[in-house]
N, C-alpha and C positions, 0 to 999 in steps of 0.2 A: 827665512821661510817666506814664500810668496803669499801675500794676503789675497783672500777671495772677495771680489766686489760684493757689496751688500745686496745688489739685485740678484746676483747668482745665488746667494744664501737664501733669499726669499723664494726663488724658483725651486731650489732643492727642497726646502721645507714644504712647499705646496705639493710637490710630487710625493713626498713622504706621507702627507695626510691622505692624498688620493689613494695611494697604495694601501694604507691602513684600512680605509673604509671598504675598498674593494675586497681585500682579503678577509675582512670581518663579516661581510654580507652572507657568504655561504654558511658560515658558522652560526649566524643568527637564525637562518632558515632551518638549519639542522636542529637547533635547540627548541624550535617551535613545535607545536603539536602536529603530528602527521596528518595528512588528508584522510577523510573518512567517507564511507558510504553508508546510507541508511538502507538496511535490508528489511523490507516489509513482506509479510507472509500471511496467506490464508490457506487453511484455517489457523486460528491463533494457537491451537494445540500442537501444530507442526514443530518438529525438532529441526533446528538449523545447524549446519556445519559449514566451515570454510576450510578448504584444502584438507578435509578429513578431520579437522579439530572441532569438537562439539561446541556450540554456542548456547544451546538451550532453546526454549520455545518462545514464540512471539517475535516481534520486531527487534532488531538489534542495530546499533551503530558500530561499524567495524572499521578499524584503521586499515588503510591501503597505502603504506609508505613507499612501495616500490612501483614506479610508474610503468616499468616494463614487465613486471610479473603478471601472469594470468591467474587471477583468483577464481576458484571454483566453489560456488555456493550450492549446497544441496538441502532439500527439505523433505521430510517424510512424516506421515501420520497414518494411523490405522484407518482403513476404509477409503484411502486415497492413493492414487498413483503417485510415486515419488516425482519430485521436480528438481531440475538443475539449471543454473545460469552461470555463465562465466564471462569475464572480461578483464582487460588489463587495468592496472592501477590508474593509469592516466585517464582512461575514459570513465572510471568509477568515481574518482575524487569529487566530492561535493554533490553527488547525485543520489537518487533514490532508486533502488533496484527491487522490483516486485517479483515474488514467487507465489503463484496461485496454483494450488494443487487441484487436479480433476478428481471428483468423487468417483468411486468405483461404479461402473455402469454408464458413465458419461461418454465414454469413447475417446479416441485420440484424434478425431478429425479436426477438432477445434482447440487451439491453444488458448488457455485462459490468461487474461491480463488484468492488472488492477484498474485499467482505464477502459475496459470493455464492459459497459453496462449491460448490454444484451446477453453476453456470454455468462456474466456473473449471475444474472437473473435466472438463466436457464439452469445453471448449476445449483442455485438456491432452490429452484422448484424441485429438482431431483432429490435434494437433501430433505426437503419438507415431506415429499411423498414417502420417503423411507424412514420418517420419524426422527430425523436428526434436526430438531427444531432450533437448537441453540446455534449450531453451525450454519443452518439455513439463514438464521437471523444475521450472522456476520456477513455472509455473502450478499444477502439482499440489501443490507445497510450500505455496503460499498456500491452495489449496483445502482441504488437510487441516488447516491451521492454523485456518481460520475455520469449517470444516465437518467435524470429525473423525468425525462419524457417517455421512458419505456414503461408501459403499463404493468407488464409481468413482474417487474421488480417490486412495485408497490403491492401487488396482489400477494406475492409470496411473503413479503415483509409483514403484511397484515395477518396472514395465516400463522406465521411463526410467532409473532407477538401474541396472537390469540391463544395459541397452544401453550405459551409460557406464562399466561395470566396477565399480560401487559395490556389491559383493556383500552386505555386511552390511545395508546400507540396503534393498536389493532384497528380501532375505529378510524383514526386519522388516515392510515394507509389504505384500508378498504375504501374509504371515501375518495381518496385521490385516484385509486384505480377506477372507480365508477365514473369519475369526472373525465379521466383520460380515455376510457373505453366505454362510451355510453351504449354502444351496440354489442358489447361482449355477450357471448352465448350464456355465460354463467352470471349475468347481471342480477337476475332475480334471486339466485342463491346467495350471492354476496350481499345484496341489499337486505335480505332477511337476517343475515348474520349481524349486520350493522344495527338493525332495529332491535335485535335481541340484546346486543351489547350496550346499546346507547343509553337506555334508561332515560334520565333527564338531561343527557347531553345532546346537543343539537349540532349536526354537521350540515353546513350550507349545501343545498342542492341534493341532499339525500333524504328520501322519505318525506319531502315537502311538496 
């Protein structure tokens, strides 16, 4: 029997190791957790579904294991137009998908987005006018988070907090509104509200 040179044995062994690693790599990936997308929704009471399967209300982290599959997310809540977003798994993996529902009466000329401070503030104002103060608070909080320079967001957040008995927050947001919009036509009305709420609290630049 012909002997195999030692160098040939080493080369064969090295090739075997390389093949073993390459063959094991896909298996390791498969055993790992599948990629996910964070689905965020407003209002928080909205019921979410993916491909027709219910997820429940509020934000959810959803697995998107198939990069080619188009996942369809829907959200619905009483008093709001239903919303829908869809994308393939490859574009969803590791991202955040926002679904913001339009309140009834808001119209469909403007699509709302989680990063649209002005649009969220306008929707919050409508919700506050119709007495939906808790939901108005949710929209307004997001509005001032992404668009702190938009006066209306602070105005509505102050109104919603005021209606919900959150005195300090109302004073803070009304005050910010007055600072951002010193020439607002409703300045005197808002300033009176601050003075009534303030008591012994002092807000710089307001009533001084």
